[in-house]
C-alpha positions as CSV (number, residue, x, y, z in Angstrom):
1,M,-52.1,-53.0,-32.3
2,K,-52.0,-50.8,-34.7
3,E,-49.7,-49.7,-37.4
4,A,-50.7,-46.1,-37.5
5,P,-50.1,-44.9,-34.0
6,V,-46.5,-47.0,-33.3
7,R,-45.4,-45.4,-37.1
8,R,-46.7,-41.9,-35.5
9,F,-44.4,-42.8,-32.4
10,H,-41.6,-43.4,-33.7
11,R,-40.8,-40.7,-35.5
12,R,-41.8,-38.6,-33.0
13,L,-39.5,-39.7,-30.6
14,G,-37.3,-40.2,-33.2
15,I,-37.5,-36.0,-34.0
16,I,-36.2,-36.0,-31.0
17,V,-33.5,-38.1,-30.4
18,V,-32.2,-37.4,-33.4
19,W,-30.9,-34.2,-31.9
20,F,-29.2,-36.1,-28.9
21,L,-27.3,-39.5,-30.2
22,P,-24.7,-37.2,-32.5
23,L,-23.4,-35.2,-29.5
24,Q,-22.3,-38.7,-28.2
25,A,-21.2,-40.0,-30.9
26,V,-19.4,-37.2,-32.3
27,T,-17.7,-36.5,-29.1
28,G,-17.2,-40.2,-28.4
29,F,-15.7,-40.2,-31.8
30,F,-13.2,-37.2,-30.6
31,I,-12.1,-39.2,-27.4
32,G,-11.2,-41.9,-29.7
33,V,-8.9,-39.8,-31.4
34,G,-7.3,-38.0,-29.0
35,E,-6.5,-41.1,-27.0
36,L,-4.3,-42.1,-30.2
37,A,-3.7,-38.9,-29.9
38,G,-2.4,-37.7,-26.7
39,E,-4.7,-36.1,-24.4
40,S,-5.4,-32.4,-24.6
41,S,-8.5,-30.5,-23.0
42,F,-10.6,-29.9,-25.8
43,I,-10.1,-34.2,-25.3
44,Q,-11.2,-33.7,-21.4
45,F,-13.4,-31.4,-22.3
46,M,-15.6,-33.8,-25.0
47,G,-14.6,-35.9,-21.9
48,T,-16.5,-34.5,-19.7
49,I,-20.2,-34.1,-22.4
50,H,-19.6,-37.6,-22.9
51,Y,-19.9,-39.1,-19.6
52,N,-18.9,-37.2,-17.2
53,W,-21.2,-33.5,-16.6
54,K,-22.6,-35.2,-13.1
55,P,-25.2,-35.8,-12.0
56,L,-27.3,-34.1,-14.7
57,G,-25.2,-36.7,-17.2
58,G,-26.4,-39.3,-15.8
59,I,-30.0,-38.5,-15.5
60,Y,-29.1,-37.3,-19.7
61,R,-27.7,-40.9,-20.7
62,F,-30.5,-42.6,-18.9
63,F,-33.3,-40.9,-21.2
64,L,-31.2,-41.3,-24.6
65,I,-30.6,-44.8,-23.2
66,L,-34.6,-46.0,-23.0
67,A,-35.4,-42.9,-26.1
68,T,-33.3,-45.4,-28.5
69,L,-34.5,-48.6,-27.0
70,A,-38.1,-47.6,-27.4
71,Q,-37.3,-46.5,-31.2
72,G,-35.4,-50.5,-31.9
73,L,-38.1,-51.9,-30.7
74,S,-41.0,-49.6,-32.4
75,G,-38.8,-50.5,-35.9
76,L,-39.1,-53.7,-34.9
77,A,-42.7,-53.0,-34.2
78,I,-43.0,-51.5,-37.3
79,Y,-41.4,-54.0,-39.3
80,F,-43.3,-57.1,-38.0
81,L,-46.3,-55.4,-38.3
82,M,-45.7,-54.4,-41.6
83,R,-45.0,-58.5,-42.6
84,T,-48.6,-58.4,-41.2
85,R,-50.0,-56.5,-44.4
86,T,-48.1,-58.1,-46.9
87,P,-49.8,-61.3,-48.7
88,K,-47.5,-64.3,-48.3
89,S,-46.8,-65.9,-51.4
């Protein structure tokens, strides 16, 4: 396996995933804050985006999980491929 195609895959997937991970993080943050402060309609709306929205939400989260896993694994592959190029001292 060559490093260049792995880096290209990692970069292209990252450009796509970077738009969806903040949505999950921000809605999760507001849900957490809302549980501390008390329920409101805004927090319920954040919950709908974060973990409801059936069936499209389930499909969205499934692919987001796969993409995040692929990002992590390709990052690890890049790391190990990079280590093989460096001289051992």
